N, C-alpha and C positions, 0 to 999 in steps of 0.2 A: 846542674847537674844532676842524672837519674840517679836514683836510689837499687841497690844493689838487688831488690827483690825483684822490682822491674825490668831489669838486664835478665835475670834469671828465667822468667815466669813472664813472656809479654803478650800473650794469647789471653791469660786470666786478665790482664791490665786494658787490654782492650776490652775486653768483655765489660768490666767492670765501669767503664766509663759511656759504651752503651747504653748501659742500663739508666745510669745516670740520666740524659739524655733523655728519655723517654717524657713523652707531656705526661703530665697527671691528668686521671681522670675524672672529673667534678660529680660529686656527692650525689647532686640529683639532675636532671633535665636544665639547662638555661634557654629561655625562650626569650627570638630576640622579637623586638615590641615590632607590631603592626604599622604598616604605612597609616589607619588611623588612628592610631596612638601619639603618633609622632606627628601629626596633624594637630591631635588637640594640645599637643605640648607649645607650637607653636603662639607667639603673639601676634593678634589680628589689630591691630590702633580701629579705631573707631570710623565711621563713612559717613558721610554728607548723605542729604537725602538724594531718591528717584528724582527723573525731570518728572512735571507738573502733567498729569494724563488728561486734563480738561483746561480750554480755555476760553470760557462763556464769563461774560461780563454779567455784573449785577442786572439785572430788571424790572421795572415797576410790575405788578398782576393785572393781567389784560392787554388788547388790543387797547390801542387809541380811538377806536369807535364805540368799543366797547367798555370803558373805564366810565363811571360815573363824575359826573361835573362836580367833585368835589379838591375842596383844599386840602383833605385829610388826604394822603395817599401812603399808601402800605409797600417798603420793601423788603425784598426778600434776595436774602445772602447765599447764590448760589453757592453748594460745598463741592469743593474741590479737593483732588488728594493726586498724591505724587506716588510716582511705583515704587516698587519693595527694593530697598537696598541688598546687599551680598546678606544681611544680618535679618533682613522681613523685614525691618521696621518701615510703616506707610504714614504719610503726615497726610491731614485733614484741615484746610483752611474754611471757615469761614467767610470766606467772601476771594476775589483774586489778589494774592498779594504783588505787591508794584516789583519786589525784589527778593530773592529766597536764597541768603547769603550760603558759602562754601556748598552752592550747587553744581560748580565745574568738576572738583573731584581733588581739588589741592591738598598738598599737607599741610593745611594749616594748625595739625594737632601733632606737629612735630617740631619742638622749639628748633634743634640745630637743621633743621629741612636748607638746603640751599634756595637763597629767593632768586627769584628772576631777576635778569638785568635789567628790565627794566622798575623794579620795583626796590632796589639795591637801597635807593636814595631816599625813600618814603621814609620820615622818622616816627617812631611809635607811638601809642595814645598820649602818652608822659613823658617823652624822650624829651631832655633840653637841648635850646638850641646850643650851637656853637658859640662860645664868646671871644673874644677879643681879650688881649693881657690888661688894655687898658681899665677892663669892666671887668676884669677876675680883681684885680688891687686896687679897685677904688673904696675909699677915696682917696689912696694917694695918688701924689701926679706925677710921678713916674718911678722905674722898680728902684730906681737909688733907695729911697726914701721905703719903700717896702720893706728891702732888705734891711738897712739899720735897723728900721722898728721893729721888726718881727723876731732879730737877735733880740732887741731890748727885750721885749714882753715873754721871750721863751727863758728869759732868768739867763742871762747870761755872768757864769761867774768868774769871779778873778783868780783863775787859776793854770795854769800852763795849757791845759786839754781848751780852757775855755779860749784862752788867747790863739792857739793855733783856730779852733773855730772860728773865731771870727775874721781873722786870717783871711781863710779858703772861702768863709761861705758870704763875706762882705767884701772886704777889701778886695779880694783877688776876685772875686765873680766877673765875668765879661759884659755884664749891663753895667756893673757897677761903675758909679762916676762922684767924683766930690762932688764938683761944681753944681752938682743938680742938690746938694742939701742945702745949698744956698734959700733963706728966707720962704723956707719948709715950717710952716707953726704946726708942731706935733702936738701941741697941746688940745688943738682946736681938732685936729685929727682924730686922738686921741676920743673926743667929748663926742664926735661923730659915729664910731665905732661902738660906741657902747649906748646911741640910742636904738642897736639895731636896727640900722633899713631893711626896708625889704622881709622881716619878719612879721609877728604875728602884731601886727598894728592896726589903726583904724586908716590908717594910710592904703594900706593893702589888701581892703575888702573886710577885715578882718572885725568885729565886734565885741563890744565888753558886755555880759550883761549879770543880771543875780538869780539864781535860783532859787524859788521858796519851797521850801520842803517842810513837810511835816516830822514833829516829834512828837509821838504819845510822851505822858505824863503818868499815866500808871492810875488816873481818879476815873471811877466812872460816872455819863451823864444821866444824872440826878438830880431832882430840885434843888437839892442841898449844895452842888456844885455851880448849879446857875445861881444860887442867890450868893455865892459868896462870891463868884468874879462879878456880880452885879454891886455890890459888898464895897470888893478892893477899888473896881470904878468908883463910886464915890467918893472912898477916900484920896484916892488922886484927887481928884476934883477942888474935893477941901481943902488938900494940902499945896494948891495951885501947883498941878501935874498936869501938864497937857497930853492928854491920852491922843495918839495919833489915829489916824483912821484906820489906820491896816491891823493896828494890835485890836481896837475894838473889832475888828471884821472879824479877826482869829479867834479869838473869845467867843465870838456866835456861830461859826463856821464850825469851830474845832475847838469843843467845849472841853473835850477831854485831852487836847494836847494843846500845845504850841506850835506858830508857824514862825518859821525860821528863814533866815537870805541869807545864803551862799553866796560870796562874791566870787567874778574872776572868773566868768565861764566864757571863753575866747572863743569865739564860735563867724563861720561865715552863710553866707546865704545860698541854700538850697537851687535857688532856679539862676544861680549863677553858677553855681557848676555844673546846671545839666545844659546849659546852654554849652557850655566852656565841654562838654563830653559829648552833646548831637552835634558839635559843629566842629568838632578834630577829626583827627584820620582814621582813626578806631570804628566810628558810625558806620564806617562802609560797610563794616559786617555785624552788624546792630540787626537785631530781627525786631522788626517794626509790625510784624503781623503773627499774633501768637497763632497757633496750632495746635490741635487733638492728635499723638502721636499713639499711632498700635503696632504692637508684634505679630505677623500674621505667622500661626505654626507651620513648617513645610506639608503636613501630613495632613493638614484641613484648612484648608483655603478660607472658611466659613467660619471660621472661628476667629478671632481679636481679643487682645488680651492690653490693656490701657498701659500707656509705659510714661513715667515721669521722671523726667534727666535734667529739664529745664525751668525756670521761673515762668518762662513765656508759655508751657505746656502744663500751669497748674490752672486748677478751676478760678481760683482767683483769677489769676491774670485776664483769662476769658472771659470771664463775669465783669468786672471793670472794662475790658474792650467792648464789650457788647451793647454796656449803659453808655459809652462814650459815644459809637459809632451811631446808636437811636436817638441821642439828645441830638436839639437843634443845634444848628451851628451859631456863631460869631456872626453878627449883622454885617455883611458886608466880605466876608471872609469864606473862598473856597478853597483854602489848602487843606490838604490830609491830616488829618489826626493821628495821635496813637497814645497809649500809653507807654510811660517809663519808667519801670520798676528801680528803685533804690535798696540797696542792701548794704545794712549798718553793722559793724562791726569795734567793737573795742577790747584794750586790754590795758593794762598797767605798762609799764615797760622802764628800764633803769638809763639813767642817760650818763651815766659814769662808771668807771669799774670799780671806784672803791665808794664810799657814804652812802648817803640816805636819798638820795637826786633822782626824781623820777618824773616823770609824765603818764596823762592817761587819756593817748588820744583817742576821736573816734574817727574812723574813717568810712567811705559808702563806697558800692562796687554796684555797677549799672546791670542791672540784671536780664536788660534787651542783648548784649554778649554772650558768646558761648564760654562756659565754665570751663574747658579744656583752655581758653584763653586767658579767662579772668583766673585760671588758679597758677598761671607760669610767673615765677616772681619777676625775670625780663618784660614782660609786659608792661608792668606799671599801670597798672589797670584801677587802680585804689586813688580815691581824692580826699585828701584831709580835711577834717570840716568840724570837727570843735576839741579844745582840752579840756577836760574837767578840772574842776578845781578839787586839790586832794583832802578829802575829811578822815575821819578816825570811824564813822560810823554810817551807815544808810548812802554806802558809795552804788548798790542796786538802786535803788529810790530816787537816788541823784540825779543818774546814771538816763532813767526812765523820765522824769520830769526835762532833763536836759531834751529829750530828743523832742519833746513836745515843742518847747522855745524855738528849738532849727526849723520846724513845721511853719 
């Protein structure tokens, strides 16, 4: 319903409404972003290398006629380069690579990229195989025994709720059959499960070793300390205490401290891990040939800047490959040789939501793979190498000595 003032003066009402609908003039000039500024905000994914520009094989110096008759032959490794990609990155190989991973322009950097139809069934580097129900409930002979014992060890209570859960989860289960529980030795099954089959045991490729660590005592290495150690050994021998060879060597090598042995270092063989990694499906994307990577600025193609983005582009990796390729091969072996880089990582982790239960695992990653694939949790690129024993001191020193035992 309109007011009396609006009915009396409709012109004034129309003019006031028109004034309110006029757009507000900004206090300063608003600049729209240019196309160049918008392009800088776009996120561009890293791109693989360009095509290999040269295809010359490694060759020996001199022609067969001019080459001197000598068992010493100098082998020159040709320098091959790839074309610059859209970021201006160029790779330089010392020798012709047998394969360049990710050179087909595939979206290997996008984790949720749709897979081709031919590669959807290919498992990942550490993807577990599909197991049957019999393998999952092992060592239980049938699903009825598994359901019955599972409910027992979950802590079934003598309450109405526990009775209802036992009725629904066990007795009324579609796969439960009372006759399957006959002649089932549950005591033997509990003992077999307590032995942790398939865990960190010697039968599963794991070993248990002791880690020797040096603990300083605060004493200085002087003539008096050596005389005191010799006197202590004489007293022990006179008292009939047989001194072990390790204790005697400890006082000779570490006169200002003692050497202790920390037990329960669970570890695996690095050779087995390398064989498993190099023979798995993820090895098809490994770089077996190191290379140097340079950035070529677009305003001056004659200049270049060294880029370090992968382990295989480091100077240490290139030097290790050069030493390996120039060394004499194994007798009777003509297989290609390459360097495998292992990257170790370790950190303590809690294994329960309450209490102080924790583990200190050591993982290793193969540095020959791309960091973009290695950094994805879904790639399962890590391998569990060892479990460090828990000590209240010298944890860093313990890890360093443990790595020497793994090698």
